Each structure stands twice: as structure tokens, then as C-alpha cells.
N, C-alpha and C positions, 0 to 999 in steps of 0.2 A: 502494502500500499505505499502510496504518497503519504509522506511527512508534511502535515499542515499544523505547526504549533497552532496556531491562533488558536482556529476553527477546532480543536481536539484537545485544547486547554479549555475553551469554553464550555464542552462537552462535560470533562470533568468536573468543570463549576457546578453544575446545573444538578448531576449525581452529587455531590459533595454538598448541594444545595440542601439535597433531598433528604440527606443524613445525618449532617451538623447542625443545622439550621431547627430552632422549634421554637413558632411563636417570637419570629424575629430575635432570636437569640444563640450564642452558639453554645453547642452540647460539647466538652470537654468528655475527655476519658472513653474507655470503651472493655471494662471488666477489670477484674483482677488489679492489685495494688497498684497507686499512682503511679504512673510513668514518667517521667517528664520527657523520655526520649519519643513514644510515643504522642505525647498532646504537642508536643513541638515540633511532631512529623505534622501532623494534622493541621498546623495553624499554617505551616510552610505553604502549604497543599493552596492556600491562595495569597499568604502576603508574599511569597518569593518571585510569583510571576508577576502580582501586582508591582515590586518594587523594580523589579527587574526592566521588566518589557513596557518602552513609554505607551503602547498601543493599549496595556489593558490596564492602567494605570488607576487607582480610584483616592487617590489624593486629593485632587483635584477637581472639584463638584462638577463645574460647569466644562471639564474636560473628559471625563467620561461617556466611555461609547455606546451607545445602544444595545448593542447587543451585547457590553461586558453587563448593562443594567440585566436584560433580562436574561442573560445567567445568575447571576443572584436578587433575582426580584423576591427571594424567600427574605431577604434581609431590610427590605426596602427601597427605596428612590435613593438619587443622585447623594445627597446630604446625609441621610440613614446609613449607607452603606459604612464608609469611613467609621462614624463615629460608631455603629456595632463593632466592629475589625478592633476598634480601643478598647473597647469594654471586653471584648473576650480576650486582647492580648492580656488588659490588665488582669483578668480573671486567672489566666494562666500562673501571671507575675505574682501574686495572692496563693494560688495553691501549691508553687513548689517555690514559695521565699525561705521560707525557716527563719525560725527566731535568732538565731548567728548571724547565718550563711544564707545564700540560695539555695533548693536544695536540686540536685543532678539526682536523683531517683532513678536508677533505668526502671524498677518496680517488675511488672509480672513477665520484661525480658527477659530475665533473668531466670531458670531452672538449674535442679540440681542433679548433678552428673548421674548419678542414682535415681531412677525413677521412683523409689519407693523415701526418697529422703525429701523434704522439702522445706527450703531457703528459711532460712531465720528473721525476723524482723528488721534486723540489723542490716542482712546481705541485702534485702529487698531496696533499701536505701543508699544501696553504695550507687556511687558514681561511677561511670563506663568513659570512654572517649569518646563512642557517640553524642552522649551526654554533654559534652562538654563541646564536641566541634556542631553540633546541630542548637546548640546555643549562642556560640558566634554568630551563625549564620542570620539565628531571627534574631537578633539581638540587632547587628548593625539594618537585618530590612527595618526593626520599628524603626531603630534612632532615624533614618533616612525615610521613613511613609510618616512620622510627626517634625520634621523639620520640614517637610513640605505642606503639609496638613494644616501646620501653625497659622501658616500665610494669609489662608481663607477665615481661621477663627476668630470671631468675636464677642461669642460667651466668654465670661469670666469664669463660668463653674468647667466648661470646658476645657479652656485656658492653664489654669488648675490642676484636673485631668491630665491634661497631656505633659505638665510639669513632673507629677507625681509619678507618672509612668515611663518618660526619660531618666528619673533618677535611678527606680528601680529597675530599669534596662543597663543603663550603666555597671549599676553594682554586678548585677547577672553577668555581660559584658566581661569584665576585671575579672569575676571570679573564676570565669570558666578560663580566660587566656591564661594565669594563674594555674590552674589545675591540666591544663596541658602542657603550660611547661614543666609539672610536676612528672607528668607520664610520659615523659620520652627519657626512654634510658641509650647507655653504647654496656654493650656484654662481651666483656672479655675473654678469649678460650684457649687453650691451647691448640695446635694446630694438629699434634699425636691425638688429644681427644674426641671423642664421639663426633662431637660437633664438630673440629676443625676437620677431620677427614669426609662427611658428610658434607661441607660445601665445597672442600676440595674439587671431590668427585663430583658435584655438578656444573661445577666452571669449566672443567677437564674434557674438554669436547676433543682434544687430539691424543690421549694415551700417553700425557708426561708423565716420567715420574712424580710421585706425590712433590718430592723437595722441591722441586723444580714450578708447578705450580705454586706453593707456597711463595716463594721469591718473585714468581710473577705478583701475587695478590697483594705482599706488603709492599712494592714497589707502587704498583698501581692508586694504595689507599693511602703511600704516606702522607698528601698533602694534605684530607680528610681528616685524618688522625691527628695532624699539627693543631690544625683549627678548633676541634674539639678541644684537646688539652690546652689552647691557650685562651678560647675565648667563650666556652661552654660551662659558665659559673650560676648562671640565674636559675633556681629549679632544679639540680642535677648534682648527683653522688656517682659519680663514676664506678662499675665496678669493674675490680680488678686492675694490672697494672697494665694501664693505658701507656704509659714511659716506657714501656717493654715493647720494643719494634719486632720482639721475636713472636709475639702472641699477634694472633687474630681478633674481628672484632666486627661486630652486626651493632647497628644504630636505627631505631626508630623507634616506633610507642609501643608499648607494652596495653594491657584490654584496661586498665584504671591508673591513678598513682600511686607509683611505685615506691615499696618500702623503703624507707630511710634515705629516699630525696627531700630534702629541707625545705621548711614554707619558703616561697616568696617576699621577699624584701621590696617592697612596693610605696611609692606614696598614693596609691590608690588604695580606694575602701573594697579590699575582696572579702570581706568579713574573715569569719575562723576558719580556719585552711585544716582539713583533716588528717589525723595520718592515712600513711598509703599502708596497702597488705599485697599489692597486686606484686605479680612476678618481677626480676628486672631482665627480661626478656622481652627483646623487639615480636609481635605480632603483625603478620604480614595486612591483615585484614584490618585493623585499629589505626596500622602504620597510612594505610589507603585515606581510612576516614577524616584523618586526624589532617593531611595533607589538603585535601577538598575545603575543609572549612577554615582552615588557614589562608587559604588562596583568597579567600573575601574579606580579609583583615588588610588587604592591596590590593583590591581591586579599583579602576577610573570612579565608580561608582562611591564609594569608600572616600578615596583620595578626593576627588571632586565639590565633595559634600563637606568634606572634613567631621568624619564620625567620631573619630578617636582624640582623648582628649592626651594630653600631656604622656602621664603614666601609662595610660593604653598603649602609645606608641613605642614606648621605651620595651615594652612586655613582646609588643608587634614585629619588633626589628629580633629579637630573643629567637619569640617564633621564628623571624623568616629565616633566620641566618640556620635556625632547624630543618624545617621546608627546602631548602636549598643545597645542603651538606647531604639529607639523607635519599633525596632525586639522584644527586651524583652519586652515591656509595650505589643503590639497588641498579642507578641504570648501567653501573660498570660492571655487575656483577651479571645483567642482562647481555651484555655486549661485551662479556670479559675476550672473547677470540674471535678475532674480525672474520673466520673461515668459516666458523660453526657457533652464532650464539648461542651459550646455555639457554636461553629464552626459548631455542624454536627446538630445544630439543623436551618436547612437551610428554609427563607433566613434568612442573617444580619439586625438586626435592627440597623443605625447609630445613635448616638443622638439626632439630627434634625429630629428623626423618619420616617425617608425614609425606604424602606426595596427591595431589591433585589438580586438574585441570583449570580448579579455581584458584589455587594459588599462581598460578598462572598467567591467569589473566589479570589478579593485581600486581606481581611484577613487570605484566604488560602495564600496566594500567598506571603505574609511577614514571614505568619509561615513557608513556606517553606523554605527563606533567611537565617531565625532563625536555622530551623533545620542545613541546610548546615552548620553555623556558628560555631554551637555545638556540631553536628556530633546525630545525633538523636538514640534515641533506635527503638530497631523493633515494638514496640507497638504502638509507634508516625508517623513511617511511614503505618503500616497497617491501621490505623485511614486516615490519613490526605490522603492516597489512594484510600479509600470508599467513601471521602467525592468529591473528583477528579471524580470519575464516576459517582457519583450523579448527578452533577453538570453539566459532559456533558448529563446525559440524560433530565432532567429537562431545558436544553438549545435547546434542538435537536441537537447539535450536530453529536451526535450519535444515532440518532431517526430519522424514518420521521417525515415532519413538516406538518401538516394540512394548510387546505387554511387561517381558522379565528385563527391561532394558535396566543396564546398570549407571545410565547417563542422566535417569531417574533422581539418584539420590544428590545430583546437584541442583535440583531445583525445590525436594523435600525428599527430606526435612533441610538439606544443604549441607554445609560443612559443618562441623561441630567442633569449636573450640573451648579447648577447655584452661579456664580463668583461674591459672595454678597463684596461688596467694593468698584465694577466697575463703580454702577453710579453715583459715585463723579465725572465721566466726560463724563456723556451723559448718555445715555437708559442703563440699567440693563442687563449684556453679562450674554451669555449660553455657557458650553463645552464641546459639545457630545462624547462621547466617546462609538465606537463600536466592539470592538478590544476584545471579550470573546474568542472565539476562539482560537484564537494566544495567548492569555495570558493563558488558561487552557493547551494548544502544551507544551508553555514555562517553566510552574512550572513540566508539569509531567516529561517533560525531566530531570529537575534538580532532582526531587525527585527518580529517575531512575536512574542518576549519582550517588547519593547519595547513593542509598539502594545497602547494601551488604547482604540481605532477599533473595533467588532465586526468592520465589513467589510473593513476593513486587514489585520484579523489573520487573518478565515476564509479572503481570500487567500492569503495568505501561509504558510500551514499547507496548504493545497493545491497549493501549488506545493511547497514544500518535500517532500509523501506525494510528489506524480508524481519530483522529483528523485530522494529516499531509492531510489524503484520502477527510473527507471535504473542508480543506483549497483550496487543489489541484482543488478539481469541480468549487471552487470560482474563476478561472484565466481568465479572459474577453477574450471571446473567438476570436475574432478579431478587429480591427479597431485601433484609438487610445488606447495606454496602452494592445495592444493585448499580453494574458501569462504572464501579469502583475494581480494585483489585484483592486477591488474587480466586482464580477459578482455575488451578493446575489441569483439570483433567481437558478443562474445554479445547486447549493446546494441544493437550496430549488423548484424546479419546481411545485410543486403541491402548495405552495402559493402566493399572489397577484402577477404578475410580476413587478419587479422593471427595471429600465433601467441601465446598465454595468456604472461606472463609477472610474477612475483609480485614485486610492489612495496611494499616496507614505506612509503613515501612515501604511495602513496593509502589505504592499508590504517590509519595512524594519523590522516590526514584524517579519514577515514570514523570511527572511535574518537571521535574529535575532536568530529566534530559527531553522535552518539550521546550526547556528554558533556551537549553546549548542549541537546537535544533534550529530555535528564532536567529541566535548569533548568527551561524554560520549560514543557513539564508540572507541571512542582511548585507556580508561580508559580497565585494565586489569579486564578479566573476573571474574566474583565471583567465590569465591574459595567455592566449595560443602565438608563438610566433609566426608562426605560418599565417595565419588567420590576420595579421596585422601588415602582412610582407602582401596578402590578393587583397584584404581594403587599399592599399595602400596603391596598388596599381588599378582598381577599379577604380579609384576616385582620380586620378592621376588622367586617365581616358576619357571620366565624365566632365572632369573640369576644362578639358580642352575643346570636348564636343559642344561643352556650353557657348564657351568662349567665340565658336563656329558658327553655332548657331545667333549669336546676341549680333555677331556679325551680318547677319543676312539678313535681319531685322531690321524693315523701313521702319521711320518715326509713324509712319502711317500705316503700321501693322494690326492686322485680327488684336481686340484686346483682350480674347484670349489666349491668344498665344505668349502675349507681355505677363500675364498672369502664370499662366504653366510655366515660363522660362524662370521667374523670380521667385515661383514658387521652388523649384530646381535647386536653384542657387542660393535656399536657405536650408536645403536638405543637405545638401555639400556642406557648409557650415557646422550643423551640426554635427554631418559623419567625421567632419577633422576632428572636434570638441572633445568628441567622445571615441578617436581611436583606439588610443593607447589601452582606453580603462574597455572598451565594448567591442574589440574589432567586428563581433560579429555583426551587431547591429549597426556599424559601420556601413559593415559590405553589404546591407538590408537595403541599408538608404542608397550607397550607392549605385545597384544592380538597379530600382525603383528608379531612380536618375534617370540610368542610362534605357529604360522601359521606356520612360516620356521622351525623351531627346528622338529616340529613333520612332516612336510614333510621330513626330513632327517632321522629322526628314523623311518617311513615307508620304506623309500626305502633300508635303511641297514635292515628293518623285510623281505623285498620280496628279498634281495640281501642274504641274511641266507638262506632261505626256498630253493630258484633256487639251 
């Protein structure tokens, strides 16, 4: 199916209106212990597109489009909708406010690793990286919404409400940034340990001796090691001896605040900072989630509106340094051997000796972000496209899935992550991630936006359309959550039937993909050097023939001929203006002019014969 972000987002908003709005009020939560993750995802389904896409804006009542009002008519008119959204965000901030600090409880998203056990109340209140990352995105969207909405507010009570909400949002943003700094970790280990040997075997694509691979890794990672050692002090206690160049290391985000990482010292009020219990080892999934949230801190919108205060800017700089270094680290591993990338050797094997195509997708996701940051070469893009296509096939996202196909586990129950360290507060916890298809769609679209190679771009867009087709089939047919996600059986009818269940996590990820797609569609079309040459030749011929026709036009010539020549001249001027950015359109204009001029020449020749 063709990806049409605006129309598809409005469809989602209509469905979300039926699900979340009751008597023009927003209903948070969907059963189980309160989850700031689930509630933030629910709010972002509306707030994120409304603040990222100007055509869907809600913060200026006079500029809200009619079809947008129609999709959210359950909330009221153009004046009532932004006020209802403020009410919903205010309710969220109050519900997850806490006495001493904002609450980032993951709630019912957490489950005991042993199904017979039940997490303790203290465990349900644990924050995870998803909590902090989503809170950063939600807080920035709220601050931007408030900054623009305030310009239209005249009522004193609304201004007071906006001021209180801004204060609560800034507190939540600062607390989330501080927590995310403390979730970052560097794990150091011996090359001869199980983790060291697993890492070396994963990147060793040539069968070189282990000693040689270790030396190559140490040389490749030496600049990153020096940066961590010299500049990473805020919220981090390095595990192991990073000064020992003979050791290997991994960096990234653990599942929560790492045990032993100190509180962040900042001028900002971040509330009471809890002690961490998470294992001091990076998780690929949580690393990708953190990288996505951190990117919003230095987006064009954040910088243009000046959403961060001085203390937040300092923490943002520290997070950005970790963001860049983590991308460089995993990108170096993914492309370790120029002849045969480890990333191409699917599935990826983590240092705890787990293998999954999902881990390959996560490493590819980090590589995509690194390619976006440093502007990739055509070779990088072409090889990454092939990886994405292979992952789509292996996961049966673009292929039919049989009844007993093992690939179904990638989607349900997904990849189950063990939250090591959580057993200090009760039973060992797990976290299941089942967003393979949405993750694949997002990274394919990001690569498509980055690619300036017509062939690679076309392959990525075709892949994205096929993945979108798969995801669109997975919408719930009727009942609770109708036309939202997720109904896996609808996309895989030959597999074992699974009851549909409303997932704000999957719904929010699809919304996020559509916002990315809107950005890709809004870009200037890729310039084809061949088309530029053809258009230049066509324009040259058209200019010459136009001059020739004008020379033959007498002062008393037909008015219709004069108008045709003037119109042709205007078209050629426009074609030359857009030649570099839209050579195909320039070709079309030049051909249209040539057809008009040929018609004039043919008419004149016929008149001469008569």
C-alpha cells in the first residue's frame, strides 16, 4: 500500500477518539498497575504528530484544518481541543507526579520471569529506559505545544494552568534526563572471558586468529575508550578497569538506573534520585530506545523554540556525547570487516550468547542513526538496504508465515529480555519486545530519507510500503481498540490464532513511523544527473525554437499566437528555475513547450501550402 501519512494518521486519530475520549475527556490507562510508559504512549499518539507536522497542528485554533477537527470531533471544536489536550497532559503529570519526584513506573509492562511469581509493588514502581525516553519526547512535545498555545490564550485561569503544567513538565524532563544519564554504562571484560570470546567470534568474519581480532578491536575502539575515560563523569561509575588497554568493553544503556551509578549533580530540580538496581551491562533494545529519545533533545524544533533551560542544556550535552559515542561503537562493530560486515551475518549474537534476528535489527537501527549523523556513502547504504530486506524475509513480514513457523516468536511473544538486578526487590523480572515490524519500517524510512541514490531509495520505499501493508493488516477489526493495534492473526491467518489486544506500544510506534514518513515525503526529490543532462538539452532546443518563432512573429500577428509564445516563455523560465531540484518536472515543461512550438510551426507550414 502507498504510505500516506496525513490520511493514515487522521484515521488513527478517529479510532483513538473512540477509544480514549469519553464525554470530551481523555481516559488514561488500560488496566493493570499504573504504567507511565503506557500512558505516555497513549498521549503521544496525538501529541507527537500534532507538534511535529504543521499540517496537523492543534496549538493554534485558527490554523487547525477541517479534516483534523473532524477526526478529533469527540474533543470539541478548534478552541476546545487544545484545552482538552492540556487537561489530559495535566492529568498525566498528576497521576505520575509522586511526592518527592516524578514517577516513571513501568507498571504492568513488567512481568516476573517465572510465570508463577508476581512482581512486588516496589518492582511495579521501577522505572525503565522506555519510561525516561518517552518522558523526554512527551515533555518536549508538551513544552513546544505550550509555547505556541500561550500566544492565543487570554483567560487568566488558562494561563495559570499552562504555567503550572510547564513547571511540572520541566521537572519531569529534568528528572528523565538525569535518570537516562544514570542508565548509561560501560562494561569492561577480558578478551579470554566468555563475553570476550563471543564478541570476537561475532566480528571475526575472516577466520583470523583470536589474538589478531582482539588487537584490531583494541585499535578500532581506542579513541572511544579515551573519550569515555576523560569526559564521562556525569552520572556514571565505570565498571572494570577502562585504563587497561588490554581489556575489551561495551557501552550503551542498561534496562534501568545502573546499580552504583551516582546521582547527577545539576542546578536543575530533578527530585529525589532513586538508587539503581540494574545490571551494569548494556542491552541492545534499551540502547536503541535511549538513542531515539535523546535525538529529540537537539532536534530542529527543540533548538528553534528554545525548549531547554541552562541546566537541561548541560545534561543534554552529556547525553549527546553518549549518543554519538554509542553510535560510533556499535557502528564500528557492525562494519568491522570491510569485505564482510558482521551485521550481514544474521542473526546477531550478543555477548551473553543470545542470538536473534531482532538483535540484528537493533544493531542495524543504531547503524542507521550513525549513517544519518555522518552522511553515509552509497556502499554503506546499499549494503544496509540488503540487510533490511533480508530481515523482512526472515521475520515473514513480507512473506507468508506457516502455522508452525518459528519466526512467529519474533512478533509474539517477541524477544524476552531478562532484567538482571531486579531480583533484589522481588522475583526476577522480564521485559518482552514485539515491535519488530514497526522497528523495521522506521529504519527503512529513515534510510530512505538519507539515501541520495535512486536505486537504493526506490528499494527502501518499496520495502517500507510492504511492511506498512503488513502493519495495516494488523489493526484490530472491532470491539475495544478497533482500528488500532494489535491483531497479529489478521496478518498471519495461517498461524495459530491469537486474540487481538490493544497495544499502545505498537500503536505509538506506528504513529512514529508515519511521522518519519511525512518527513521523508517532504524532502526534495532525488536529483538524477542523467535527467539534468536531458532537461538541459531539451531546454536548449526549446529556447532556440522559441527565439526562432518570435523572430517570425509580425507585429500584427494573431493574438492567440502571441499568447502561446508568452506562455511558452514563462514555462521555460520556470523550468530553468527548478532544473537542479526537479529535473523530471523541468523535462515535462520543456516537452510541453516543444509540443506547442511544433504546433505553431505545423500550422504555419500548412498555411503556406494553402
